[in-house]
Structure formats: structure tokens, C-alpha cells
All heavy atoms as a GROMACS GRO file, in nm:
protein
  496
    1MET      N    1   1.212   1.677  -1.337
    1MET     CA    2   1.118   1.582  -1.279
    1MET      C    3   1.134   1.590  -1.129
    1MET      O    4   1.246   1.586  -1.074
    1MET     CB    5   1.154   1.441  -1.331
    1MET     CG    6   1.088   1.332  -1.254
    1MET     SD    7   1.117   1.164  -1.312
    1MET     CE    8   1.292   1.154  -1.333
    2LYS      N    9   1.023   1.600  -1.056
    2LYS     CA   10   1.021   1.597  -0.910
    2LYS      C   11   0.938   1.479  -0.868
    2LYS      O   12   0.830   1.453  -0.924
    2LYS     CB   13   0.966   1.727  -0.854
    2LYS     CG   14   1.056   1.845  -0.875
    2LYS     CD   15   1.001   1.965  -0.806
    2LYS     CE   16   1.094   2.085  -0.824
    2LYS     NZ   17   1.052   2.201  -0.752
    3LEU      N   18   0.984   1.408  -0.766
    3LEU     CA   19   0.915   1.291  -0.714
    3LEU      C   20   0.902   1.300  -0.563
    3LEU      O   21   0.984   1.358  -0.498
    3LEU     CB   22   0.994   1.163  -0.747
    3LEU     CG   23   1.018   1.133  -0.894
    3LEU    CD1   24   1.118   1.019  -0.905
    3LEU    CD2   25   0.888   1.096  -0.964
    4SER      N   26   0.798   1.234  -0.516
    4SER     CA   27   0.783   1.228  -0.364
    4SER      C   28   0.870   1.116  -0.308
    4SER      O   29   0.899   1.119  -0.188
    4SER     CB   30   0.637   1.206  -0.327
    4SER     OG   31   0.593   1.081  -0.379
    5ALA      N   32   0.911   1.020  -0.392
    5ALA     CA   33   0.994   0.909  -0.343
    5ALA      C   34   1.130   0.965  -0.307
    5ALA      O   35   1.189   1.046  -0.380
    5ALA     CB   36   1.004   0.804  -0.451
    6ARG      N   37   1.184   0.919  -0.196
    6ARG     CA   38   1.315   0.968  -0.151
    6ARG      C   39   1.430   0.878  -0.199
    6ARG      O   40   1.546   0.918  -0.197
    6ARG     CB   41   1.320   0.975   0.001
    6ARG     CG   42   1.226   1.078   0.056
    6ARG     CD   43   1.231   1.083   0.204
    6ARG     NE   44   1.147   1.190   0.257
    6ARG     CZ   45   1.190   1.302   0.302
    6ARG    NH1   46   1.320   1.326   0.310
    6ARG    NH2   47   1.107   1.394   0.346
    7ASN      N   48   1.398   0.759  -0.242
    7ASN     CA   49   1.503   0.664  -0.283
    7ASN      C   50   1.510   0.657  -0.435
    7ASN      O   51   1.438   0.582  -0.498
    7ASN     CB   52   1.474   0.527  -0.222
    7ASN     CG   53   1.472   0.530  -0.072
    7ASN    OD1   54   1.564   0.577  -0.008
    7ASN    ND2   55   1.361   0.487  -0.012
    8VAL      N   56   1.596   0.738  -0.493
    8VAL     CA   57   1.617   0.742  -0.634
    8VAL      C   58   1.764   0.712  -0.659
    8VAL      O   59   1.855   0.780  -0.609
    8VAL     CB   60   1.579   0.879  -0.694
    8VAL    CG1   61   1.603   0.883  -0.844
    8VAL    CG2   62   1.435   0.913  -0.661
    9VAL      N   63   1.790   0.608  -0.743
    9VAL     CA   64   1.928   0.564  -0.768
    9VAL      C   65   1.950   0.565  -0.918
    9VAL      O   66   1.873   0.502  -0.995
    9VAL     CB   67   1.949   0.421  -0.711
    9VAL    CG1   68   2.093   0.378  -0.730
    9VAL    CG2   69   1.908   0.413  -0.568
   10LYS      N   70   2.056   0.629  -0.961
   10LYS     CA   71   2.091   0.634  -1.104
   10LYS      C   72   2.183   0.522  -1.140
   10LYS      O   73   2.272   0.486  -1.059
   10LYS     CB   74   2.160   0.770  -1.138
   10LYS     CG   75   2.184   0.790  -1.284
   10LYS     CD   76   2.237   0.930  -1.308
   10LYS     CE   77   2.261   0.955  -1.457
   10LYS     NZ   78   2.316   1.088  -1.480
   11GLY      N   79   2.162   0.463  -1.255
   11GLY     CA   80   2.248   0.355  -1.299
   11GLY      C   81   2.248   0.343  -1.449
   11GLY      O   82   2.190   0.421  -1.521
   12THR      N   83   2.320   0.237  -1.493
   12THR     CA   84   2.328   0.207  -1.637
   12THR      C   85   2.256   0.072  -1.662
   12THR      O   86   2.280  -0.022  -1.588
   12THR     CB   87   2.474   0.196  -1.681
   12THR    OG1   88   2.541   0.321  -1.650
   12THR    CG2   89   2.488   0.168  -1.829
   13VAL      N   90   2.173   0.070  -1.762
   13VAL     CA   91   2.104  -0.055  -1.796
   13VAL      C   92   2.205  -0.158  -1.843
   13VAL      O   93   2.280  -0.132  -1.937
   13VAL     CB   94   1.993  -0.030  -1.903
   13VAL    CG1   95   1.927  -0.162  -1.940
   13VAL    CG2   96   1.891   0.069  -1.855
   14LYS      N   97   2.205  -0.268  -1.773
   14LYS     CA   98   2.300  -0.377  -1.810
   14LYS      C   99   2.234  -0.472  -1.909
   14LYS      O  100   2.295  -0.516  -2.003
   14LYS     CB  101   2.340  -0.453  -1.684
   14LYS     CG  102   2.452  -0.550  -1.701
   14LYS     CD  103   2.500  -0.599  -1.565
   14LYS     CE  104   2.618  -0.694  -1.583
   14LYS     NZ  105   2.663  -0.743  -1.453
   15SER      N  106   2.105  -0.499  -1.887
   15SER     CA  107   2.031  -0.583  -1.982
   15SER      C  108   1.882  -0.564  -1.965
   15SER      O  109   1.834  -0.525  -1.861
   15SER     CB  110   2.065  -0.732  -1.958
   15SER     OG  111   2.020  -0.777  -1.832
   16VAL      N  112   1.808  -0.592  -2.074
   16VAL     CA  113   1.664  -0.594  -2.069
   16VAL      C  114   1.621  -0.722  -2.137
   16VAL      O  115   1.657  -0.751  -2.251
   16VAL     CB  116   1.604  -0.475  -2.151
   16VAL    CG1  117   1.452  -0.478  -2.148
   16VAL    CG2  118   1.656  -0.341  -2.097
   17THR      N  119   1.545  -0.804  -2.066
   17THR     CA  120   1.494  -0.929  -2.116
   17THR      C  121   1.344  -0.925  -2.125
   17THR      O  122   1.274  -0.914  -2.021
   17THR     CB  123   1.537  -1.049  -2.027
   17THR    OG1  124   1.679  -1.047  -2.011
   17THR    CG2  125   1.494  -1.181  -2.088
   18HIS      N  126   1.296  -0.925  -2.247
   18HIS     CA  127   1.149  -0.910  -2.270
   18HIS      C  128   1.079  -1.047  -2.263
   18HIS      O  129   1.126  -1.143  -2.320
   18HIS     CB  130   1.117  -0.847  -2.404
   18HIS     CG  131   1.168  -0.708  -2.416
   18HIS    ND1  132   1.112  -0.602  -2.350
   18HIS    CD2  133   1.271  -0.654  -2.488
   18HIS    CE1  134   1.179  -0.490  -2.380
   18HIS    NE2  135   1.274  -0.521  -2.465
   19GLY      N  136   0.968  -1.049  -2.194
   19GLY     CA  137   0.881  -1.164  -2.196
   19GLY      C  138   0.754  -1.123  -2.274
   19GLY      O  139   0.753  -1.020  -2.338
   20VAL      N  140   0.654  -1.204  -2.269
   20VAL     CA  141   0.530  -1.172  -2.339
   20VAL      C  142   0.462  -1.047  -2.280
   20VAL      O  143   0.415  -0.962  -2.354
   20VAL     CB  144   0.431  -1.295  -2.335
   20VAL    CG1  145   0.300  -1.259  -2.397
   20VAL    CG2  146   0.496  -1.415  -2.401
   21VAL      N  147   0.456  -1.039  -2.147
   21VAL     CA  148   0.389  -0.929  -2.082
   21VAL      C  149   0.484  -0.836  -2.007
   21VAL      O  150   0.469  -0.714  -2.010
   21VAL     CB  151   0.281  -0.982  -1.983
   21VAL    CG1  152   0.215  -0.871  -1.906
   21VAL    CG2  153   0.182  -1.066  -2.054
   22ASN      N  154   0.581  -0.893  -1.940
   22ASN     CA  155   0.675  -0.818  -1.856
   22ASN      C  156   0.815  -0.818  -1.910
   22ASN      O  157   0.849  -0.909  -1.991
   22ASN     CB  158   0.677  -0.875  -1.711
   22ASN     CG  159   0.547  -0.848  -1.640
   22ASN    OD1  160   0.485  -0.744  -1.658
   22ASN    ND2  161   0.507  -0.942  -1.557
   23SER      N  162   0.898  -0.729  -1.865
   23SER     CA  163   1.040  -0.725  -1.897
   23SER      C  164   1.122  -0.718  -1.772
   23SER      O  165   1.084  -0.650  -1.676
   23SER     CB  166   1.073  -0.604  -1.985
   23SER     OG  167   1.003  -0.609  -2.106
   24GLU      N  168   1.236  -0.789  -1.771
   24GLU     CA  169   1.331  -0.783  -1.659
   24GLU      C  170   1.439  -0.682  -1.696
   24GLU      O  171   1.503  -0.695  -1.803
   24GLU     CB  172   1.392  -0.919  -1.636
   24GLU     CG  173   1.494  -0.914  -1.519
   24GLU     CD  174   1.570  -1.047  -1.507
   24GLU    OE1  175   1.667  -1.064  -1.582
   24GLU    OE2  176   1.529  -1.128  -1.424
   25VAL      N  177   1.456  -0.584  -1.610
   25VAL     CA  178   1.559  -0.481  -1.634
   25VAL      C  179   1.664  -0.489  -1.526
   25VAL      O  180   1.633  -0.485  -1.408
   25VAL     CB  181   1.493  -0.340  -1.632
   25VAL    CG1  182   1.599  -0.230  -1.659
   25VAL    CG2  183   1.380  -0.328  -1.730
   26VAL      N  184   1.790  -0.507  -1.569
   26VAL     CA  185   1.902  -0.514  -1.477
   26VAL      C  186   1.974  -0.380  -1.486
   26VAL      O  187   2.020  -0.343  -1.594
   26VAL     CB  188   1.996  -0.632  -1.505
   26VAL    CG1  189   2.112  -0.634  -1.407
   26VAL    CG2  190   1.918  -0.762  -1.503
   27LEU      N  191   1.981  -0.310  -1.372
   27LEU     CA  192   2.044  -0.180  -1.366
   27LEU      C  193   2.173  -0.193  -1.288
   27LEU      O  194   2.175  -0.244  -1.174
   27LEU     CB  195   1.950  -0.082  -1.298
   27LEU     CG  196   1.974   0.068  -1.310
   27LEU    CD1  197   1.963   0.111  -1.456
   27LEU    CD2  198   1.876   0.142  -1.226
   28GLU      N  199   2.285  -0.151  -1.346
   28GLU     CA  200   2.413  -0.155  -1.276
   28GLU      C  201   2.435  -0.020  -1.210
   28GLU      O  202   2.433   0.085  -1.276
   28GLU     CB  203   2.529  -0.184  -1.371
   28GLU     CG  204   2.662  -0.204  -1.299
   28GLU     CD  205   2.771  -0.258  -1.391
   28GLU    OE1  206   2.747  -0.276  -1.510
   28GLU    OE2  207   2.879  -0.283  -1.336
   29LEU      N  208   2.454  -0.024  -1.076
   29LEU     CA  209   2.473   0.099  -0.999
   29LEU      C  210   2.618   0.136  -0.987
   29LEU      O  211   2.705   0.054  -1.010
   29LEU     CB  212   2.409   0.078  -0.863
   29LEU     CG  213   2.266   0.028  -0.859
   29LEU    CD1  214   2.220   0.008  -0.717
   29LEU    CD2  215   2.173   0.120  -0.934
   30GLN      N  216   2.642   0.260  -0.944
   30GLN     CA  217   2.779   0.301  -0.922
   30GLN      C  218   2.840   0.211  -0.817
   30GLN      O  219   2.779   0.183  -0.715
   30GLN     CB  220   2.782   0.448  -0.871
   30GLN     CG  221   2.918   0.506  -0.861
   30GLN     CD  222   2.912   0.653  -0.824
   30GLN    OE1  223   2.808   0.707  -0.789
   30GLN    NE2  224   3.027   0.718  -0.836
   31GLY      N  225   2.960   0.164  -0.842
   31GLY     CA  226   3.026   0.072  -0.748
   31GLY      C  227   3.010  -0.074  -0.788
   31GLY      O  228   3.067  -0.163  -0.728
   32GLY      N  229   2.926  -0.101  -0.890
   32GLY     CA  230   2.913  -0.237  -0.946
   32GLY      C  231   2.796  -0.318  -0.895
   32GLY      O  232   2.771  -0.425  -0.947
   33ALA      N  233   2.722  -0.271  -0.797
   33ALA     CA  234   2.606  -0.346  -0.749
   33ALA      C  235   2.497  -0.342  -0.858
   33ALA      O  236   2.494  -0.250  -0.941
   33ALA     CB  237   2.551  -0.285  -0.620
   34THR      N  238   2.411  -0.445  -0.860
   34THR     CA  239   2.304  -0.446  -0.958
   34THR      C  240   2.167  -0.448  -0.888
   34THR      O  241   2.157  -0.496  -0.776
   34THR     CB  242   2.313  -0.570  -1.050
   34THR    OG1  243   2.312  -0.687  -0.974
   34THR    CG2  244   2.435  -0.564  -1.138
   35LEU      N  245   2.072  -0.393  -0.958
   35LEU     CA  246   1.935  -0.390  -0.910
   35LEU      C  247   1.848  -0.446  -1.022
   35LEU      O  248   1.867  -0.408  -1.137
   35LEU     CB  249   1.896  -0.248  -0.878
   35LEU     CG  250   1.762  -0.221  -0.815
   35LEU    CD1  251   1.774  -0.105  -0.717
   35LEU    CD2  252   1.655  -0.194  -0.916
   36VAL      N  253   1.758  -0.536  -0.990
   36VAL     CA  254   1.675  -0.598  -1.093
   36VAL      C  255   1.530  -0.556  -1.067
   36VAL      O  256   1.481  -0.563  -0.954
   36VAL     CB  257   1.687  -0.751  -1.085
   36VAL    CG1  258   1.598  -0.816  -1.195
   36VAL    CG2  259   1.831  -0.797  -1.104
   37ALA      N  260   1.462  -0.515  -1.174
   37ALA     CA  261   1.322  -0.475  -1.167
   37ALA      C  262   1.242  -0.544  -1.275
   37ALA      O  263   1.294  -0.566  -1.385
   37ALA     CB  264   1.307  -0.326  -1.179
   38ILE      N  265   1.117  -0.582  -1.242
   38ILE     CA  266   1.026  -0.637  -1.340
   38ILE      C  267   0.925  -0.529  -1.368
   38ILE      O  268   0.854  -0.481  -1.275
   38ILE     CB  269   0.954  -0.764  -1.287
   38ILE    CG1  270   1.058  -0.871  -1.243
   38ILE    CG2  271   0.859  -0.819  -1.388
   38ILE    CD1  272   1.142  -0.926  -1.354
   39ILE      N  273   0.916  -0.484  -1.491
   39ILE     CA  274   0.819  -0.382  -1.533
   39ILE      C  275   0.743  -0.438  -1.653
   39ILE      O  276   0.781  -0.538  -1.713
   39ILE     CB  277   0.888  -0.250  -1.566
   39ILE    CG1  278   0.981  -0.259  -1.684
   39ILE    CG2  279   0.966  -0.195  -1.443
   39ILE    CD1  280   1.038  -0.126  -1.731
   40THR      N  281   0.638  -0.368  -1.689
   40THR     CA  282   0.561  -0.415  -1.807
   40THR      C  283   0.649  -0.398  -1.933
   40THR      O  284   0.731  -0.309  -1.941
   40THR     CB  285   0.433  -0.337  -1.824
   40THR    OG1  286   0.459  -0.201  -1.851
   40THR    CG2  287   0.340  -0.353  -1.706
   41LYS      N  288   0.625  -0.486  -2.028
   41LYS     CA  289   0.698  -0.479  -2.154
   41LYS      C  290   0.665  -0.345  -2.225
   41LYS      O  291   0.754  -0.282  -2.281
   41LYS     CB  292   0.659  -0.595  -2.244
   41LYS     CG  293   0.730  -0.600  -2.377
   41LYS     CD  294   0.690  -0.721  -2.458
   41LYS     CE  295   0.763  -0.722  -2.592
   41LYS     NZ  296   0.722  -0.834  -2.674
   42HIS      N  297   0.542  -0.304  -2.214
   42HIS     CA  298   0.502  -0.176  -2.277
   42HIS      C  299   0.583  -0.060  -2.218
   42HIS      O  300   0.629   0.027  -2.293
   42HIS     CB  301   0.354  -0.153  -2.254
   42HIS     CG  302   0.303  -0.023  -2.312
   42HIS    ND1  303   0.300   0.095  -2.245
   42HIS    CD2  304   0.257   0.003  -2.437
   42HIS    CE1  305   0.253   0.189  -2.320
   42HIS    NE2  306   0.224   0.139  -2.439
   43SER      N  307   0.601  -0.059  -2.085
   43SER     CA  308   0.679   0.049  -2.022
   43SER      C  309   0.825   0.042  -2.066
   43SER      O  310   0.885   0.149  -2.091
   43SER     CB  311   0.670   0.039  -1.870
   43SER     OG  312   0.541   0.066  -1.825
   44ALA      N  313   0.883  -0.076  -2.071
   44ALA     CA  314   1.026  -0.088  -2.114
   44ALA      C  315   1.043  -0.038  -2.255
   44ALA      O  316   1.138   0.033  -2.284
   44ALA     CB  317   1.068  -0.234  -2.104
   45GLU      N  318   0.947  -0.068  -2.344
   45GLU     CA  319   0.956  -0.022  -2.481
   45GLU      C  320   0.933   0.129  -2.487
   45GLU      O  321   0.999   0.199  -2.563
   45GLU     CB  322   0.852  -0.096  -2.567
   45GLU     CG  323   0.891  -0.241  -2.584
   45GLU     CD  324   0.783  -0.325  -2.653
   45GLU    OE1  325   0.666  -0.279  -2.657
   45GLU    OE2  326   0.818  -0.436  -2.698
   46ASP      N  327   0.834   0.179  -2.411
   46ASP     CA  328   0.803   0.321  -2.411
   46ASP      C  329   0.919   0.407  -2.361
   46ASP      O  330   0.946   0.515  -2.412
   46ASP     CB  331   0.680   0.346  -2.324
   46ASP     CG  332   0.622   0.484  -2.337
   46ASP    OD1  333   0.613   0.534  -2.455
   46ASP    OD2  334   0.595   0.544  -2.235
   47LEU      N  335   0.992   0.351  -2.259
   47LEU     CA  336   1.110   0.418  -2.207
   47LEU      C  337   1.234   0.403  -2.295
   47LEU      O  338   1.338   0.458  -2.264
   47LEU     CB  339   1.140   0.372  -2.062
   47LEU     CG  340   1.035   0.410  -1.959
   47LEU    CD1  341   1.060   0.332  -1.832
   47LEU    CD2  342   1.036   0.559  -1.931
   48LYS      N  343   1.223   0.313  -2.394
   48LYS     CA  344   1.336   0.284  -2.485
   48LYS      C  345   1.457   0.232  -2.406
   48LYS      O  346   1.570   0.272  -2.434
   48LYS     CB  347   1.371   0.405  -2.571
   48LYS     CG  348   1.260   0.448  -2.663
   48LYS     CD  349   1.298   0.569  -2.745
   48LYS     CE  350   1.197   0.612  -2.847
   48LYS     NZ  351   1.065   0.644  -2.801
   49LEU      N  352   1.433   0.144  -2.311
   49LEU     CA  353   1.539   0.088  -2.229
   49LEU      C  354   1.622  -0.008  -2.311
   49LEU      O  355   1.566  -0.096  -2.382
   49LEU     CB  356   1.483   0.018  -2.106
   49LEU     CG  357   1.411   0.108  -2.007
   49LEU    CD1  358   1.353   0.024  -1.894
   49LEU    CD2  359   1.503   0.215  -1.951
   50ALA      N  360   1.752   0.007  -2.309
   50ALA     CA  361   1.843  -0.081  -2.380
   50ALA      C  362   1.976  -0.082  -2.305
   50ALA      O  363   2.010   0.013  -2.234
   50ALA     CB  364   1.861  -0.030  -2.525
   51ALA      N  365   2.050  -0.188  -2.322
   51ALA     CA  366   2.182  -0.201  -2.260
   51ALA      C  367   2.266  -0.078  -2.297
   51ALA      O  368   2.272  -0.034  -2.408
   51ALA     CB  369   2.253  -0.328  -2.306
   52GLY      N  370   2.327  -0.017  -2.191
   52GLY     CA  371   2.411   0.098  -2.208
   52GLY      C  372   2.343   0.230  -2.181
   52GLY      O  373   2.410   0.333  -2.163
   53SER      N  374   2.210   0.232  -2.180
   53SER     CA  375   2.141   0.359  -2.154
   53SER      C  376   2.134   0.386  -2.004
   53SER      O  377   2.144   0.294  -1.922
   53SER     CB  378   1.999   0.357  -2.217
   53SER     OG  379   1.920   0.255  -2.156
   54GLU      N  380   2.118   0.511  -1.970
   54GLU     CA  381   2.108   0.549  -1.830
   54GLU      C  382   1.960   0.549  -1.787
   54GLU      O  383   1.873   0.578  -1.867
   54GLU     CB  384   2.167   0.687  -1.803
   54GLU     CG  385   2.320   0.688  -1.820
   54GLU     CD  386   2.380   0.823  -1.782
   54GLU    OE1  387   2.306   0.921  -1.771
   54GLU    OE2  388   2.502   0.827  -1.763
   55ALA      N  389   1.937   0.511  -1.665
   55ALA     CA  390   1.801   0.508  -1.610
   55ALA      C  391   1.806   0.524  -1.458
   55ALA      O  392   1.914   0.516  -1.397
   55ALA     CB  393   1.733   0.374  -1.643
   56TYR      N  394   1.691   0.555  -1.398
   56TYR     CA  395   1.681   0.571  -1.256
   56TYR      C  396   1.592   0.463  -1.199
   56TYR      O  397   1.488   0.432  -1.255
   56TYR     CB  398   1.619   0.706  -1.222
   56TYR     CG  399   1.706   0.824  -1.262
   56TYR    CD1  400   1.693   0.880  -1.388
   56TYR    CD2  401   1.796   0.880  -1.173
   56TYR    CE1  402   1.769   0.988  -1.426
   56TYR    CE2  403   1.876   0.989  -1.210
   56TYR     CZ  404   1.860   1.042  -1.338
   56TYR     OH  405   1.937   1.148  -1.374
   57ALA      N  406   1.629   0.410  -1.084
   57ALA     CA  407   1.544   0.320  -1.007
   57ALA      C  408   1.479   0.408  -0.901
   57ALA      O  409   1.551   0.474  -0.823
   57ALA     CB  410   1.624   0.209  -0.943
   58VAL      N  411   1.348   0.410  -0.898
   58VAL     CA  412   1.275   0.489  -0.800
   58VAL      C  413   1.206   0.390  -0.709
   58VAL      O  414   1.124   0.309  -0.751
   58VAL     CB  415   1.170   0.579  -0.868
   58VAL    CG1  416   1.096   0.659  -0.764
   58VAL    CG2  417   1.241   0.670  -0.969
   59ILE      N  418   1.250   0.391  -0.583
   59ILE     CA  419   1.201   0.290  -0.486
   59ILE      C  420   1.106   0.356  -0.389
   59ILE      O  421   1.147   0.445  -0.312
   59ILE     CB  422   1.317   0.222  -0.414
   59ILE    CG1  423   1.412   0.162  -0.516
   59ILE    CG2  424   1.266   0.119  -0.314
   59ILE    CD1  425   1.548   0.136  -0.469
   60LYS      N  426   0.982   0.314  -0.386
   60LYS     CA  427   0.879   0.367  -0.297
   60LYS      C  428   0.807   0.244  -0.240
   60LYS      O  429   0.728   0.183  -0.309
   60LYS     CB  430   0.784   0.459  -0.370
   60LYS     CG  431   0.673   0.514  -0.288
   60LYS     CD  432   0.709   0.646  -0.227
   60LYS     CE  433   0.591   0.705  -0.152
   60LYS     NZ  434   0.623   0.831  -0.091
   61ALA      N  435   0.838   0.207  -0.121
   61ALA     CA  436   0.779   0.088  -0.060
   61ALA      C  437   0.742   0.114   0.084
   61ALA      O  438   0.813   0.187   0.153
   61ALA     CB  439   0.876  -0.031  -0.069
   62SER      N  440   0.635   0.056   0.126
   62SER     CA  441   0.594   0.069   0.265
   62SER      C  442   0.668  -0.028   0.355
   62SER      O  443   0.667  -0.010   0.479
   62SER     CB  444   0.443   0.054   0.280
   62SER     OG  445   0.404  -0.073   0.231
   63ASN      N  446   0.725  -0.132   0.294
   63ASN     CA  447   0.802  -0.228   0.377
   63ASN      C  448   0.905  -0.299   0.290
   63ASN      O  449   0.891  -0.306   0.170
   63ASN     CB  450   0.709  -0.329   0.446
   63ASN     CG  451   0.618  -0.401   0.348
   63ASN    OD1  452   0.664  -0.452   0.248
   63ASN    ND2  453   0.491  -0.404   0.377
   64VAL      N  454   1.008  -0.348   0.355
   64VAL     CA  455   1.112  -0.430   0.293
   64VAL      C  456   1.123  -0.554   0.377
   64VAL      O  457   1.130  -0.546   0.497
   64VAL     CB  458   1.248  -0.353   0.289
   64VAL    CG1  459   1.357  -0.443   0.234
   64VAL    CG2  460   1.234  -0.223   0.208
   65ILE      N  461   1.123  -0.670   0.311
   65ILE     CA  462   1.133  -0.800   0.378
   65ILE      C  463   1.269  -0.857   0.355
   65ILE      O  464   1.317  -0.863   0.239
   65ILE     CB  465   1.025  -0.893   0.333
   65ILE    CG1  466   0.886  -0.831   0.360
   65ILE    CG2  467   1.041  -1.030   0.394
   65ILE    CD1  468   0.774  -0.905   0.297
   66ILE      N  469   1.340  -0.897   0.459
   66ILE     CA  470   1.472  -0.959   0.451
   66ILE      C  471   1.460  -1.093   0.519
   66ILE      O  472   1.404  -1.102   0.626
   66ILE     CB  473   1.581  -0.873   0.515
   66ILE    CG1  474   1.590  -0.738   0.443
   66ILE    CG2  475   1.715  -0.944   0.512
   66ILE    CD1  476   1.683  -0.640   0.509
   67ALA      N  477   1.516  -1.196   0.456
   67ALA     CA  478   1.508  -1.330   0.514
   67ALA      C  479   1.641  -1.402   0.500
   67ALA      O  480   1.720  -1.369   0.412
   67ALA     CB  481   1.396  -1.413   0.442
   68VAL      N  482   1.664  -1.497   0.587
   68VAL     CA  483   1.782  -1.584   0.579
   68VAL      C  484   1.739  -1.725   0.612
   68VAL      O  485   1.636  -1.747   0.675
   68VAL     CB  486   1.892  -1.542   0.676
   68VAL    CG1  487   1.946  -1.400   0.641
   68VAL    CG2  488   1.845  -1.540   0.819
   69ASP      N  489   1.821  -1.823   0.572
   69ASP     CA  490   1.793  -1.964   0.606
   69ASP      C  491   1.858  -1.996   0.739
   69ASP      O  492   1.957  -1.948   0.781
   69ASP     CB  493   1.850  -2.056   0.500
   69ASP     CG  494   1.762  -2.060   0.378
   69ASP    OD1  495   1.642  -2.039   0.391
   69ASP    OD2  496   1.815  -2.079   0.267
   0.00000   0.00000   0.00000
């Protein structure tokens, strides 16, 4: 698989929580950090995402917003 996105991070699925339309996927990265993504339930099922499986987070964004109080 080749992608134009430069930010690809491999991790282990920690949990998948399905809603009616979307699913929350928690990916544990090397070193223990976690990344959370909301994807369609159909995509989560199609990818057969489950706790313990390996997956990649592909990040392609034109901007990142950081805020503090």
C-alpha cells in the first residue's frame, strides 16, 4: 500500500466502541500513547477492527488546532 499522506503511525487497537452510525477506535501507539479516531461503523466492521489487532492511523490534515485555558 502506498499513500500520499506522510503521517502514518502503526499501533494496536485497544478498544472499539460501536454506536449506531460511528465507531470510536482507540489505538495504542509504541511507547504507550493513545490516539482516538471516530470512523463509520461500516468501515470499522469492514476493516474487522477488534481489540488486539494491528492497525495504522493515517493523518492527513491541512491544519491542527491546539488550545489551552
